[in-house]
N, C-alpha and C positions, 0 to 999 in steps of 0.2 A: 503494500500499499504505499502511496506516495506521501510525502510530508503534507499534512494539512487536509488529505482525502478523508481521514477518519473523522475530523472536526465537520467537514462539509456533510457527510453522511449523517452525523447526529444532528445537525441543523435541518437538514431535510427531513429526518424522521420525527423531530420536534414539530416542524411546520405542519406535516402530515397529520401528526396526532391532534394539534390545535384545530385543524380545519376539517376533521373527519374525513380526510381524504387518503387514509391508509390503505395501500394496496397488500391486503393480507396474503394473497396468492404468492407474493414474493418471498414469503418466509415459510419455510417448512417445519420449523421448531423454535422453541426458545423466546418467542415475544408473546406476551399476555397482557390483557387488561384485567386487573385483579379486582374482584368484588369480595367484600367481607359481609357475611350474612348470618343473621342471628335465628337460630331454633330457639325461640322465646317459649319456655316451657313453665307451665304452672304445676308445681308439684302436688298440690291440694287438689285440683280438679283433673289433673292429668290431661290438660289441653295444651295446645300449641297455638301460637298467635301468627295469622298469616294476613297479607294485605292485597288488595285487588288494586292493580294499575290499568290505566287505559292508554292506548297509543303508545307503547313502549318504543323508544326511537331505535332501539338496538335489535330486540328480538320481537318481531311482529306478533307472534303467537302467544307471548307472555301475557297472562292475566293475573292469576294469584300466585304469590311468591312470598318467601321469608323476607323480613324487613333487613335493611342494609344498604349498602352502596359501595361506591368506589372510594378507597383511601386516598388521602393527599399524600403526596411524596414527604418523605423525612418526618412522618408522624408515626406513632405507635399505632399498629393495626387494631388492637383491642380498643384503645381510645377513639379511634375513627368509627369503629362499630357502634359504641356507645353513643357517639354524637349522631350517626346516621339513623339509629334506631329512635332516638329521642326527637329527631326532626320529622320522622315519618309517623310515629306512633304516639308521641307526647309522653312515651314511658321512660323512665330511667331503669337501666339493667345492669346486672353484674355478670360478666363473662365467666363461665366455668371452664373455659379453654376450647381450643381448636378440636374439632371431633371428626371432620372430613373435608376433602377438597376434591373437585373435579373440573373438567374441562366439558365444554358443551358440544354436542354433535351439530346443534342448531347454529352455533357461532364458535368455531374453533379457537378464536383468540380470546375467548373469555376463561378465566379461571376463578372459580369460586371457592372460597374458604369458608366453612361452617363452623359457627361457634355455638356451643350450649349455653343459653342465657336464662336467668331468672330476673323478675321484675322485682325492683328494691324501692320503686317510688314513681311519682309522676302521676298525670290524669290521662287515660287514654282518649285519643282524639286522632283522626285522620290529619295527615300532614303532607308534606312534600311527596308528590308522586303517587300518594295511595288516595283512592276515593271510598275505600271501605275496608274496616278492619274485621277480622272473624277469628273467634276462638274455636278450634276443631280437635275432635279426638285423634290420635294418632293413626287409627285404622281408617279414618275418613279422609285424611289429609291428600292422598295421591289423587283422588277424584277431582280436586279442585285446580290441579296443575295441568296446564296444556303444552308444558314442555316436558323435555325428558327428566324422569325421576329415577336416579340412579339406585339399584336393587340394594347396594350396601348401604346407602343413606335411608332408605325405607326399613331395612332391617334394624338400624341403630334407633331410629324413631319408635318403632314398634316396641323396642325394649326399654323405653324410658320407664322409670317407676317412680 
């Protein structure tokens, strides 16, 4: 690589990201948009919180999903998860740790990291990106999702107690 060529590629990459002009076909591995998602679990009722989105700009088929979002650079992932869930649900959560990660067949450039979470405060209300919130039983959750639902994630959720 010529001197300065690497810098130029980084600038082009940043411009493409900012302007949603990324040519993902050029990359066969290693480049992802990261999402942090919360499996917000109520241990008393054994319910999980999901939110309904409309007109998702990235995955057209997406309707119901776990709350979360894309973390900012140079920030702790769990802190960003807490902020995103608060913005979308009004709830303050505590993360109990990462439990699963997956890439999507619908959007190969997306990588989601799932965290088990519990509510520790706040007042439930729809916020940023969500038009509806719903608490559902683990065995009902998959019927709400219109995107791929990984079998290992399903197994994990079904075993929550």
